[in-house]
C-alpha positions, 0 to 999 in steps of 0.5 A: 684197874679194879677189873684188871685186879679181878681178872688177875685174881681169877687167873690165879684161882684157876691156876691154883685149882689146876695144880691142886686138881692135877696133884690130887689126881696123881695122889689118888691114883696111887691110893686107888692102886693101894686099895686094889692091892689091899683087896687081894691081900685082905682075902689072902689073909682071911683064908689063912695065907701070907702076903710075901710082897706088895708093890705100889706103882708110883711110876704108873703107867710105866710100871704096874702094881702087884701083890705076891702071896702064898696059900697052902693048897688053895681051892679054885673058889679061894683063888677066884675070890682073891683074883676078884677082890681087887676089882670088888674093892675098886667098885665099892670104893668108887660107889662110896665116893660117888654116893658121898659126893652126890648126897652131901653138898657141904664138902670142902673143895679140896676133899671133893676133888680128892674124892672125885679122883679116888672114885674115878681111878677106882671106877676106871680100873674095874671097868677096864678089867671087866669090859676088856675081860669080855674080849681079851681077858688079862690080869685079875679077870684072866686069873678068875676065869682060869679057875672058874668058868665064868662066862665072859659075856657076863663079865663084859655086861657088868663092865658096860653097865658100870661104864655107862652109869659111873661115867654119867654119875662122875660127869655130874659130880665133876660138873658140880665141882667146876660150877661151885669151885670155879663158878663156870657157866660152861661147866658141862663143856669143861666136863666133855673136854676132861673126858676127851683130854683123858682119852688122848692122855691114855692113848699117848701113854700107850704109844710112849710105853709100847712104841708106835707100831703105826706111822706117825701120820696115822697115829696123829689122825687116830688121836684127833679122831679119838679127841673129837669123838670123846668130846661128842660122846661126853656131850651127848651122854649128858644131854641125852640122859638129862633129857630122859630124866627131864632135867635138861628140857627148857621150861615152856610155861612162860611163853608169851601168849600175845599174838605175834606178827607174821614176820616174827612167827616166820623168823621163829620158825626159821630159827627152829628149823635151823636149830633142828638141822644143826642138831641133825648134823651134830647127831649124824657126825656123832653117829658116823664118829661112833661107827668109825670109832667102833671099827678103830677099836676093833682093829686096835683090840685085834692088833693089841691082842696080836702084840700082847699075846703072840709069843716068840722064843729063840733058845740056844740048843747047841754051841759048837767050838769046832775047828772053824767058826763057832756055830750056834744052833737055835730053836725058834718057837712061835705061839699064836693064841689068837683067832687069826692066822699069823704070817710073820714077814721076818724075824730080826734079832741080836745075839748076846753072850754074857750081855755082850753083842755077838751077831745080828740075824734076819730070818725071812722064811718063816712058816705060817702059824694057824690060829690057836697053835704054834710052829717050831723050827731050827736055825743054824748060824756061824758067829763072827770070828772077830767076836772070839775074844768074848768067847775066850772071856766066857771060857775063862769065867765059865759063864754062858748066858745067851740072850736073844732080843728082837722083833717079829714083823707082821702086817696089820692095818697100822702098817709094819707092826713089831712083836718084840721078844726076849729069850735067855738061855744057857749053853756051854760049848761043845768042843770036837 
């Protein structure tokens, strides 16, 4: 019976820790978003500007935080500093939190978990901006290089240095938390699972938020590969760095000096040989996974850039209410800022007038768009006569808001990938 009671108490302790861990993870994410936005706001106020609005995302990652500000005649240096302030605040926050956790061992578990999550989210925000900024700048980094010619290689190098050093430091901190709070003997493996599950979480969120431009079978395979690789990567990062520092090498000072029998020596040699073979297999698997993951990341970033940067606009340029069917003139514009040629298989879209459905169209003959260029063409369509009641209602209200939403279809490694777009324009009818 005492064993059962101890086991139940231990399980309750694990559940309590897990709930606290997840709750603080969410709360510290919101706090880190606030710190990031306060970085922008602080520099604006220092330069004599005015903060007109600040939104802190509670529904992250489905909505993003942002700061709106005004500054009279800002210089390029001021804009650059304001843009970089959020990342700088993140790095300082993460570094401060990690320093406290690494130097002080008497911190209460609740505070230690909170500081870990705050350091983690601040680290993640800055690293994503910097590493992605070397290849596909966005957000703060895009604003920064827009006003100052900072080499993207420098930005990426800083991001990689922070990624490696902070990941290792945070892994050691989390291992200490698992060991001291839960008394786990396999705390290092739990750290590896933490990174692996976190990777799975972010990939899953990306799929939920942006849709799945790849078949489900491929998506599941990618998730499994990412889980396996991230587990191996986290384990090997801890092992390699620990060995380089000399903290992970087992002491051999107390090996017995007594003579061993030939059978024992042979068994030890066979065991060492099998151990070396096992390490070689694990290292080979990790290396192959690294190469495959690198290829997958390259394909993913290429597709990500294609999806996020390609622009499709369809605007109403004319509306004719002649004697026959109502006719609509559309101007189609495709912007390709990427390095590869863009060839859309088709563009499929719905036409709405004052938020009421009018027609569905599919364009099949689409010109090829060269890298870093754009293509435009006109499209003429006849609206269905059975939708005239919507046009009559618009005539009565005097309101002509056309909304065109749809997707461009392009072939990528992941199959038929959708480039979603939405265009809003106004255009009153021309009556002959």
